[in-house]
C-alpha positions in Angstrom: 21.7 -2.6 -7.0 20.3 -5.8 -5.8 18.6 -8.3 -8.1 16.2 -11.2 -7.6 17.0 -14.3 -9.6 14.2 -17.0 -10.1 14.4 -20.4 -11.7 10.8 -21.0 -12.7 8.7 -24.2 -12.6 8.6 -25.0 -8.9 5.2 -25.4 -7.3 4.5 -23.5 -4.1 3.4 -25.5 -1.1 3.1 -24.9 2.6 2.1 -21.9 4.7 3.1 -18.2 4.8 2.4 -15.4 7.3 0.9 -12.3 5.9 2.6 -9.1 7.1 1.0 -6.0 8.5 -0.2 -3.6 5.9 2.3 -1.0 4.7 -0.4 1.3 3.5 -2.1 1.2 6.9 1.1 1.4 9.0 2.4 4.6 7.4 -0.6 6.9 8.2 -0.9 5.2 11.7 2.7 6.2 12.4 2.0 9.8 11.2 -1.0 9.9 13.6 1.5 9.9 16.5 2.1 13.6 15.7 -1.5 14.3 16.9 -0.7 13.4 20.6 1.9 14.1 23.2 1.4 10.6 24.6 2.9 7.4 23.3 1.3 5.5 20.3 2.4 1.9 20.2 1.8 0.0 16.9 2.2 -3.8 16.6 2.3 -5.9 13.5 4.4 -3.3 11.7 6.1 -4.7 8.6 9.9 -4.4 8.1 10.1 -2.3 5.0 12.2 0.5 3.6 9.2 2.8 3.4 8.7 2.3 7.2 12.3 3.1 7.8 12.1 6.2 5.7 9.1 7.5 7.6 10.8 6.9 10.9 13.6 9.1 9.8 11.2 11.9 8.8 9.2 11.6 12.1 12.4 11.6 14.2 13.5 14.7 12.3 10.3 16.4 13.6 11.1 15.5 17.2 9.2 12.2 17.6 10.9 9.7 20.0 10.8 6.2 18.6 11.5 2.8 20.1 11.4 -0.3 17.8 11.4 -3.9 19.0 11.2 -7.2 17.1 12.4 -8.2 13.7 9.3 -9.8 12.2 10.4 -13.4 12.8 8.9 -14.1 16.2 6.0 -16.6 16.5 4.0 -14.5 18.9 4.3 -11.2 17.0 4.7 -11.4 13.2 5.8 -7.8 12.9 7.7 -5.1 14.6 6.5 -3.2 17.6 7.0 0.6 17.3 6.3 3.1 20.0 6.2 6.7 18.8 6.0 9.7 21.3 5.6 13.2 19.9 5.7 14.9 23.3 7.8 17.8 22.0 7.6 18.5 18.2 10.9 20.3 17.7 10.5 21.0 13.9 7.7 21.4 11.4 10.0 21.1 8.4 10.0 17.9 6.3 12.9 18.3 3.8 13.0 17.3 0.1 15.8 14.7 0.5 13.5 12.6 2.7 10.0 13.4 1.4 11.0 12.8 -2.3 11.6 9.1 -1.5 8.1 8.2 -0.5 4.7 9.9 -1.2 3.1 8.9 2.1 5.4 11.2 4.0 3.3 14.2 2.8 0.7 13.0 5.3 2.6 14.9 8.0 1.3 18.2 6.8 -2.3 17.8 8.2 -1.3 16.7 11.7 1.5 19.4 11.9 -1.0 22.1 11.0 -3.6 20.7 13.4 -1.3 20.6 16.4 1.4 23.2 15.7 -0.5 25.5 13.3 2.3 25.5 10.8 4.2 23.2 8.5 6.8 23.4 5.7 6.8 20.2 3.7 8.4 19.3 0.4 6.3 18.1 -2.5 6.5 14.3 -2.5 8.1 11.6 -4.6 7.3 7.9 -4.8 6.7 5.5 -7.7 6.7 6.9 -11.2 3.1 5.8 -12.0 1.4 9.0 -12.8 1.2 12.6 -11.5 -0.8 11.8 -8.4 -1.1 15.5 -7.4 -1.5 16.7 -3.8 -4.0 19.4 -4.7 -6.9 17.7 -2.9 -4.8 17.6 0.3 -4.2 21.4 0.0 -7.7 22.4 -1.0 -9.1 20.5 1.9 -6.7 22.1 4.3 -7.5 25.5 2.9 -11.2 24.8 3.4 -10.3 24.2 7.1 -8.7 27.7 7.3 -5.1 27.0 6.3 -3.1 29.6 4.4 -0.9 27.8 1.8 1.9 29.0 -0.5 4.0 26.9 -2.9 7.6 28.2 -2.8 10.5 26.4 -4.7 9.0 22.9 -4.3 7.8 23.3 -0.8 4.4 23.7 0.7 4.4 26.5 3.3 1.2 26.2 5.4 0.0 28.0 8.4 -3.2 28.2 10.4 -2.7 31.1 12.9 -5.8 30.4 14.9 -5.8 26.7 14.4 -7.7 24.6 11.9 -11.5 24.9 11.8 -14.2 22.4 10.9 -15.3 22.5 7.2 -17.6 20.8 4.7 -15.3 19.4 1.9 -16.4 17.3 -1.1 -13.7 15.3 -2.9 -14.2 15.7 -6.7 -12.7 12.2 -7.0 -11.7 9.6 -4.5 -8.3 10.1 -2.9 -7.0 7.8 -0.2 -4.1 10.0 0.9 -6.2 13.2 1.0 -8.9 11.4 3.0 -6.3 10.3 5.5 -4.6 13.7 5.7 -7.9 15.6 6.2 -9.3 13.1 8.7 -6.2 13.4 10.9 -6.2 17.2 10.6 -9.9 17.4 11.4 -9.5 15.4 14.6 -7.9 18.4 16.3 -9.8 21.1 14.4 -12.3 23.4 16.1 -15.8 22.3 15.2 -17.1 19.6 12.9 -15.7 18.5 9.5 -17.7 16.6 6.9 -15.8 14.8 4.2 -17.9 13.8 1.2 -16.9 11.3 -1.4 -14.2 10.1 0.9 -12.2 7.0 0.2 -13.5 3.7 1.7 -10.3 1.6 1.6 -9.8 -0.6 4.6 -6.7 1.4 5.5 -8.9 4.4 6.0 -11.0 2.4 8.5 -7.9 1.2 10.2 -6.7 4.8 10.7 -10.1 5.9 11.9 -10.3 3.1 14.4 -6.9 4.0 15.8 -7.8 7.7 16.0 -11.0 6.9 17.8 -9.0 4.8 20.3 -6.9 7.9 20.8 -10.1 9.9 21.6 -11.1 11.2 18.2 -14.8 11.5 17.4 -15.4 10.0 14.0 -18.5 8.6 12.4 -19.2 7.2 8.9 -16.3 4.8 8.6 -16.8 2.4 5.7 -19.0 4.9 4.0 -18.4 7.8 1.5 -19.2 10.4 4.1 -17.0 10.9 7.2 -18.0 13.2 10.0 -15.2 14.3 12.4 -16.0 16.4 15.5 -12.8 18.1 16.6 -11.4 17.6 20.1 -8.9 19.6 22.1 -6.4 16.8 22.5 -5.8 13.1 21.7 -4.3 10.5 24.0 -1.9 7.7 23.3 -3.0 4.1 22.7 -1.8 0.7 21.5 -3.1 -0.5 18.1 -2.4 -3.5 15.9 -1.9 -2.9 12.2 -4.3 -4.7 9.9 -3.0 -7.5 7.6 -1.8 -6.5 4.2 -4.5 -7.1 1.6 -2.2 -6.3 -1.3 0.4 -8.9 -0.1 -2.5 -11.3 0.4 -3.7 -10.8 -3.2 -0.1 -11.0 -4.5 0.5 -14.4 -2.9 -2.9 -15.7 -4.1 -1.8 -14.9 -7.6 1.7 -16.3 -7.1 0.3 -19.7 -6.2 -2.2 -19.5 -9.0 0.6 -18.8 -11.5 3.1 -21.4 -10.2 0.6 -24.0 -9.0 0.5 -25.7 -5.6 -1.4 -25.2 -2.3 -0.6 -22.6 0.3 -2.3 -21.4 3.5 -1.9 -17.6 4.0 -1.8 -17.2 7.8 -3.5 -14.1 9.1 -5.1 -13.2 5.7 -8.6 -11.8 5.8 -11.0 -12.4 2.9 -13.2 -9.4 3.8 -10.3 -7.1 2.8 -10.0 -8.5 -0.8 -13.6 -9.1 -1.7 -13.2 -8.2 -5.4 -10.2 -10.4 -5.8 -11.5 -13.8 -4.6 -14.5 -14.1 -7.0 -12.4 -13.0 -9.9 -9.8 -15.7 -9.3 -12.3 -18.3 -8.3 -14.2 -17.8 -11.6 -10.9 -18.2 -13.4 -10.5 -21.6 -11.9 -8.3 -20.9 -8.8 -9.5 -22.7 -5.6 -9.7 -20.3 -2.7 -11.3 -20.9 0.7 -11.2 -19.6 4.3 -9.6 -21.5 7.1 -9.5 -20.8 10.9 -6.1 -19.3 10.4 -6.6 -17.3 7.2 -7.0 -18.2 3.5 -6.0 -21.3 1.5 -5.3 -21.1 -2.2 -4.6 -24.0 -4.6 -4.2 -24.8 -8.3 -3.2 -28.3 -9.0 -2.6 -28.8 -12.7 -5.8 -27.3 -14.2 -5.6 -24.4 -16.6 -7.2 -21.2 -15.5 -9.3 -18.9 -17.7 -8.7 -15.3 -18.8 -10.4 -12.5 -17.0 -11.9 -9.0 -17.7 -11.5 -6.5 -14.9 -11.3 -2.7 -14.3 -9.4 -1.2 -11.5 -11.5 0.9 -9.2 -11.5 2.5 -5.7 -12.4 0.1 -2.9 -14.4 -2.1 -2.9 -13.5 -2.5 -6.5 -10.5 -4.4 -7.9 -7.4 -2.6 -6.5 -4.9 -0.9 -8.9 -2.1 -2.2 -6.6 -2.9 -5.8 -7.8 -3.1 -4.9 -11.5 0.5 -5.8 -12.4 0.3 -9.1 -10.5 -2.9 -10.0 -12.3 -1.4 -9.2 -15.6 1.5 -11.5 -14.9 -0.9 -14.2 -13.9 -3.1 -14.1 -17.0 -0.2 -14.1 -19.4 -0.5 -17.9 -19.4 -4.3 -18.1 -18.9 -6.5 -19.7 -21.4 -8.0 -17.3 -23.8 -7.9 -13.5 -23.8 -7.9 -11.2 -20.8 -8.7 -7.5 -20.7 -7.5 -5.3 -17.8 -8.6 -1.6 -17.8 -6.6 0.8 -15.5 -8.6 3.8 -14.3 -6.6 5.0 -11.3 -3.1 5.8 -12.6 -2.3 6.7 -16.1 1.2 5.2 -16.3 0.7 1.9 -14.7 1.3 -0.5 -17.6 5.1 0.0 -17.6 5.5 -3.7 -16.7 3.9 -4.8 -19.9 7.1 -4.3 -22.1 9.0 -6.4 -19.5 6.5 -9.2 -19.7 6.8 -9.0 -23.5 10.5 -9.8 -23.1 9.4 -13.0 -21.4 7.2 -14.0 -24.3 3.8 -12.6 -23.3 1.3 -11.4 -25.9 0.1 -8.0 -24.7 -1.4 -5.1 -26.6 -2.1 -1.7 -24.9 -5.2 0.1 -26.2 -5.4 3.4 -24.4 -6.3 2.5 -20.7 -6.8 -1.2 -21.5 -4.3 -4.0 -21.8 -5.4 -7.0 -23.9 -3.5 -10.1 -22.9 -3.7 -13.2 -25.1 -2.6 -16.2 -23.1 0.5 -18.1 -24.2 1.5 -21.7 -23.4 4.4 -20.6 -21.2 6.6 -17.6 -20.5 10.4 -17.8 -20.9 12.9 -16.5 -18.4 14.6 -13.2 -19.2 16.4 -10.2 -17.8 13.7 -7.7 -16.8 13.6 -4.3 -15.2 11.3 -3.2 -12.3 9.7 0.2 -12.8 7.7 0.5 -9.6 6.7 -1.4 -6.5 3.8 -3.4 -7.8 5.4 -4.0 -11.2 8.4 -5.5 -9.4 6.4 -8.2 -7.8 4.4 -8.8 -10.9 7.7 -9.7 -12.6 8.5 -12.0 -9.8 5.2 -13.8 -10.3 6.0 -14.1 -14.0 9.4 -15.6 -13.2 7.8 -18.2 -10.9 5.7 -19.4 -13.8 8.3 -19.1 -16.5 10.5 -21.7 -18.1 14.2 -21.1 -17.2 15.8 -18.3 -15.3 14.4 -14.8 -14.8 16.4 -11.9 -13.2 14.5 -8.9 -11.9 16.7 -5.8 -11.8 16.2 -2.7 -9.6 14.4 -4.6 -6.8 14.8 -1.8 -4.3 11.2 -1.1 -5.2 10.3 -4.5 -3.8 11.8 -3.7 -0.5 9.5 -0.7 -0.1 6.4 -2.9 0.1 7.1 -6.6 0.3 8.7 -8.0 3.5 11.4 -10.7 2.9 9.8 -11.8 -0.3 12.6 -14.2 -1.4 12.5 -15.8 2.1 8.8 -16.2 2.1 8.6 -17.6 -1.4 11.7 -19.8 -0.8 10.0 -21.3 2.2 7.2 -22.4 -0.1 9.6 -24.2 -2.5 10.4 -21.4 -5.0 13.9 -21.4 -6.4 14.6 -17.7 -5.7 17.6 -15.8 -4.4 18.7 -12.2 -4.0 21.9 -11.2 -5.7 23.5 -8.3 -3.8 24.6 -5.4 -6.1 
């Protein structure tokens, strides 16, 4: 397996282009199943999760054309055109679905358009149970008949899906996306209460509306979708990645220096900027994105709780923990979204961090510096948190099992190396 090797101590300076958002691109790609016309997506990041989903969609009969490698000046990401003119299969096998959780999103569009689907229960990062019961309960409310047989969801809607009133008992981004897509082609009106508000939900809604869907309530907890008979194709640009933006803000804060994040949007990371600013990191908007700097001054510890949007995102929790390992004073980070998302803490302890886990809260007492070490990545966000720790550490850090990184961070060693980091990939 590949490894990332980092010699810490280099400041980061220059500019860096923020990629398209993985968590927006994946449901947008799945939305192609709702129409027999081409859906063209631009600013798509070059990631293994994207590649995995293309394999699943092609297996369902989607024709796919991909252009660009993410390096061009005019277009920072790939351009993908997906055409589901003839869906030849409604079966998504275990071998593919187990590799990434977002692939379970195909079940809603398949039911809506083909009235049947057989989809494996999903896999993904080992950060908690993350059940799909809300997806299934919502589809059942819309008239789907569902059975679980040997690890597969067998679903059918003989007369097509029907509009329904569904209240989420807790916020679920994936279930909101799945039901919103399914409702776009259902008969009648669907109301989703306590829906997720994440920017990726809005991005999907705007694309569906460009395809002819009738959706109201975006950016609120209540979505109303009036089903239509068919959706058309369109061209749509994927939003910038807010998690990548927050990650590089924290990387610069940890290592020091000054970097402009080209294409970053401050409105997508509202809870992050005041937290880092209050800690002593300088962050400001530019006409091209966001500039972040820390030039010598110590930064303070923080207290934060992960929450659904617009709160502090769980997908930046590991990065923040790595940052505050060398902050002044004591930090407290409470994780409320996933129950197993402190698995990076033992690896940070190997680097000299002072961390104690108390139920859902990590108490981090800042140390003068971290020391490089051999560490193991346990999931996508933990991986990049360890990279941030390595940038700030004294000596050499080797992050093992970085296949997680390639699922969500495009060319990370190239991007950080371009800012002056001493970082390289060791092929395994």
